[in-house]
Each structure stands twice: as structure tokens, then as C-alpha cells.
VEXDO-331833 format. One record per residue (C-alpha): residue number from 1; residue in three letters; chain; x, y, z negated. Coordinates in steps of 0.2 Angstrom, whole numbers, plus 5000, padded with zeros to 4 digits. Layout:
# residues N
NUM / ALA / A / X / Y / Z
...
***
This chain:
# residues 169
1 / UNK / A / 5060 / 4590 / 4651
2 / UNK / A / 5071 / 4602 / 4661
3 / UNK / A / 5056 / 4613 / 4662
4 / UNK / A / 5053 / 4612 / 4643
5 / UNK / A / 5072 / 4617 / 4640
6 / UNK / A / 5071 / 4631 / 4652
7 / UNK / A / 5055 / 4638 / 4644
8 / UNK / A / 5064 / 4637 / 4626
9 / UNK / A / 5080 / 4645 / 4633
10 / UNK / A / 5069 / 4659 / 4641
11 / UNK / A / 5059 / 4661 / 4625
12 / UNK / A / 5075 / 4662 / 4614
13 / UNK / A / 5083 / 4675 / 4626
14 / UNK / A / 5067 / 4686 / 4626
15 / UNK / A / 5066 / 4686 / 4607
16 / UNK / A / 5085 / 4690 / 4605
17 / UNK / A / 5084 / 4704 / 4618
18 / UNK / A / 5068 / 4711 / 4610
19 / UNK / A / 5078 / 4715 / 4594
20 / UNK / A / 5092 / 4724 / 4604
21 / UNK / A / 5079 / 4735 / 4613
22 / UNK / A / 5069 / 4739 / 4598
23 / UNK / A / 5084 / 4745 / 4588
24 / UNK / A / 5089 / 4759 / 4601
25 / UNK / A / 5085 / 4776 / 4596
26 / UNK / A / 5083 / 4790 / 4609
27 / UNK / A / 5095 / 4805 / 4607
28 / UNK / A / 5086 / 4822 / 4610
29 / UNK / A / 5091 / 4840 / 4610
30 / UNK / A / 5082 / 4857 / 4615
31 / UNK / A / 5087 / 4872 / 4625
32 / UNK / A / 5077 / 4888 / 4626
33 / UNK / A / 5071 / 4897 / 4642
34 / UNK / A / 5074 / 4915 / 4640
35 / UNK / A / 5076 / 4932 / 4649
36 / UNK / A / 5077 / 4950 / 4646
37 / UNK / A / 5066 / 4962 / 4656
38 / UNK / A / 5076 / 4978 / 4661
39 / UNK / A / 5071 / 4996 / 4659
40 / UNK / A / 5058 / 5002 / 4671
41 / UNK / A / 5065 / 5016 / 4683
42 / UNK / A / 5057 / 5033 / 4680
43 / UNK / A / 5058 / 5047 / 4692
44 / UNK / A / 5053 / 5065 / 4689
45 / UNK / A / 5051 / 5079 / 4703
46 / UNK / A / 5061 / 5093 / 4696
47 / UNK / A / 5060 / 5106 / 4710
48 / UNK / A / 5053 / 5107 / 4728
49 / UNK / A / 5064 / 5109 / 4744
50 / UNK / A / 5060 / 5127 / 4746
51 / UNK / A / 5065 / 5136 / 4762
52 / UNK / A / 5058 / 5153 / 4755
53 / UNK / A / 5046 / 5166 / 4760
54 / UNK / A / 5057 / 5174 / 4773
55 / UNK / A / 5057 / 5162 / 4788
56 / UNK / A / 5059 / 5172 / 4804
57 / UNK / A / 5051 / 5165 / 4820
58 / UNK / A / 5063 / 5158 / 4832
59 / UNK / A / 5077 / 5157 / 4818
60 / UNK / A / 5081 / 5140 / 4811
61 / UNK / A / 5084 / 5140 / 4792
62 / UNK / A / 5094 / 5127 / 4782
63 / UNK / A / 5095 / 5123 / 4764
64 / UNK / A / 5110 / 5113 / 4758
65 / UNK / A / 5107 / 5099 / 4746
66 / UNK / A / 5118 / 5108 / 4733
67 / UNK / A / 5109 / 5124 / 4734
68 / UNK / A / 5097 / 5130 / 4719
69 / UNK / A / 5082 / 5129 / 4731
70 / UNK / A / 5086 / 5111 / 4737
71 / UNK / A / 5074 / 5097 / 4732
72 / UNK / A / 5078 / 5088 / 4715
73 / UNK / A / 5073 / 5072 / 4707
74 / UNK / A / 5079 / 5066 / 4690
75 / UNK / A / 5080 / 5047 / 4688
76 / UNK / A / 5082 / 5035 / 4673
77 / UNK / A / 5084 / 5017 / 4672
78 / UNK / A / 5095 / 5002 / 4666
79 / UNK / A / 5113 / 5008 / 4664
80 / UNK / A / 5125 / 5002 / 4678
81 / UNK / A / 5111 / 4994 / 4688
82 / UNK / A / 5110 / 4996 / 4706
83 / UNK / A / 5095 / 5004 / 4714
84 / UNK / A / 5089 / 5007 / 4732
85 / UNK / A / 5084 / 5025 / 4736
86 / UNK / A / 5072 / 5027 / 4750
87 / UNK / A / 5064 / 5043 / 4756
88 / UNK / A / 5048 / 5045 / 4766
89 / UNK / A / 5052 / 5061 / 4776
90 / UNK / A / 5040 / 5072 / 4786
91 / UNK / A / 5044 / 5078 / 4804
92 / UNK / A / 5034 / 5094 / 4802
93 / UNK / A / 5028 / 5106 / 4789
94 / UNK / A / 5010 / 5111 / 4792
95 / UNK / A / 5000 / 5127 / 4789
96 / UNK / A / 4982 / 5122 / 4794
97 / UNK / A / 4984 / 5116 / 4811
98 / UNK / A / 5000 / 5124 / 4814
99 / UNK / A / 5016 / 5114 / 4813
100 / UNK / A / 5034 / 5118 / 4811
101 / UNK / A / 5048 / 5105 / 4814
102 / UNK / A / 5059 / 5099 / 4799
103 / UNK / A / 5074 / 5089 / 4801
104 / UNK / A / 5087 / 5081 / 4790
105 / UNK / A / 5105 / 5078 / 4794
106 / UNK / A / 5115 / 5062 / 4789
107 / UNK / A / 5122 / 5071 / 4774
108 / UNK / A / 5107 / 5081 / 4768
109 / UNK / A / 5104 / 5070 / 4753
110 / UNK / A / 5115 / 5068 / 4738
111 / UNK / A / 5116 / 5060 / 4721
112 / UNK / A / 5125 / 5063 / 4705
113 / UNK / A / 5126 / 5048 / 4692
114 / UNK / A / 5141 / 5053 / 4682
115 / UNK / A / 5151 / 5069 / 4680
116 / UNK / A / 5147 / 5083 / 4692
117 / UNK / A / 5153 / 5076 / 4709
118 / UNK / A / 5139 / 5075 / 4722
119 / UNK / A / 5139 / 5060 / 4733
120 / UNK / A / 5131 / 5064 / 4750
121 / UNK / A / 5120 / 5051 / 4760
122 / UNK / A / 5108 / 5050 / 4774
123 / UNK / A / 5091 / 5052 / 4768
124 / UNK / A / 5084 / 5043 / 4783
125 / UNK / A / 5093 / 5027 / 4778
126 / UNK / A / 5091 / 5017 / 4762
127 / UNK / A / 5105 / 5021 / 4750
128 / UNK / A / 5111 / 5008 / 4737
129 / UNK / A / 5118 / 5016 / 4721
130 / UNK / A / 5121 / 5012 / 4703
131 / UNK / A / 5115 / 5021 / 4688
132 / UNK / A / 5129 / 5028 / 4677
133 / UNK / A / 5134 / 5022 / 4660
134 / UNK / A / 5120 / 5033 / 4652
135 / UNK / A / 5107 / 5026 / 4664
136 / UNK / A / 5103 / 5043 / 4672
137 / UNK / A / 5105 / 5050 / 4689
138 / UNK / A / 5100 / 5066 / 4699
139 / UNK / A / 5095 / 5065 / 4718
140 / UNK / A / 5095 / 5081 / 4729
141 / UNK / A / 5088 / 5084 / 4746
142 / UNK / A / 5092 / 5098 / 4759
143 / UNK / A / 5085 / 5100 / 4776
144 / UNK / A / 5082 / 5112 / 4791
145 / UNK / A / 5066 / 5120 / 4798
146 / UNK / A / 5066 / 5126 / 4815
147 / UNK / A / 5051 / 5138 / 4818
148 / UNK / A / 5047 / 5142 / 4836
149 / UNK / A / 5049 / 5160 / 4842
150 / UNK / A / 5029 / 5161 / 4842
151 / UNK / A / 5028 / 5152 / 4825
152 / UNK / A / 5011 / 5157 / 4817
153 / UNK / A / 5013 / 5165 / 4800
154 / UNK / A / 5008 / 5156 / 4784
155 / UNK / A / 5013 / 5145 / 4770
156 / UNK / A / 5019 / 5128 / 4777
157 / UNK / A / 5021 / 5112 / 4767
158 / UNK / A / 5023 / 5093 / 4769
159 / UNK / A / 5025 / 5079 / 4756
160 / UNK / A / 5042 / 5071 / 4753
161 / UNK / A / 5042 / 5054 / 4744
162 / UNK / A / 5056 / 5046 / 4735
163 / UNK / A / 5055 / 5027 / 4732
164 / UNK / A / 5066 / 5018 / 4720
165 / UNK / A / 5068 / 4999 / 4717
166 / UNK / A / 5081 / 4989 / 4708
167 / UNK / A / 5092 / 4978 / 4719
168 / UNK / A / 5098 / 4961 / 4714
169 / UNK / A / 5116 / 4967 / 4712
***
């Protein structure tokens, strides 16, 4: 008899709780996954770093970053966003098999992102800088060639590469 009463009580409890659970309604809500891709960085080479056509053997020649014959790049990107500027710099200019050393000081690069003030930096070290409020910037590069006293005549060249990446800042 105890077993029968226990079975009836269990059956009644199951029937009553089934109604409670069947009356519950799940609450739901949605959110969106979203993001905005920022403007790609663009760069344009505006002028070469030009030491001229009058380099004298044995006499070093320097071009300042602010000179009209300095190297110049124009950049555009997402306004106020930080980028990393990296240069790949040559150690020599070449004319056929002839080499002429080129060096860069710790202040031979510079940038202007707002106004007319040039900010100097070391072109051999990655420089983090932010675009101005209009999303543009100019980057300049000077340097120094040191021809030997027996430097062969000729037109000497070497590539200089600027690389730009957004930082996470």
C-alpha cells in the first residue's frame, strides 16, 4: 500500500509540475555584430632625394630634409589615426659596379601633418605618428653622400622605400 500511495503522490507531483514548466516562455533579444573598416593608407612619391649633378670626388654632399631637393612623399589615411613609418635605406648608391656611400643622420627625416612645422625623426628607426585632422601628411628625407677622392664619374642611384602601417592606437 505504501508503494501505491508513493506512486500516486509521485504521479500527482509530475502532473502538477509539468503544467508549471510548460507555461514558461523564453525571453530573447538580439544584438548586431558590426565594425567599420578604416580608410586605406595611400602614399605618393613626389620627388627623389637628389644630390645634384655636381658631386665632387672626395667632398661629401648633404641634402637637408627641408631642402627643395630632399625626398618627399605625400600620405593620406584615416584622420587622427596613428601609423608606423618605416624606411628601407640603402648604404650605397651605385653606378654600374661603382659604389658611393650614403648615410642618414638621426634627424634626416621629417613629417608635417598639420600646419607648416616639420617634426624631425630618425629614418633608421620606426616612427609612430598620427595623421592630422584632414587625414594627410607629408614625409621628407635628407641624407649625405661621401664620394671617395677617386670616385668614378657617373649617375648613381639606389631605391629608398617607405612602408606605412596603421598601429592599434
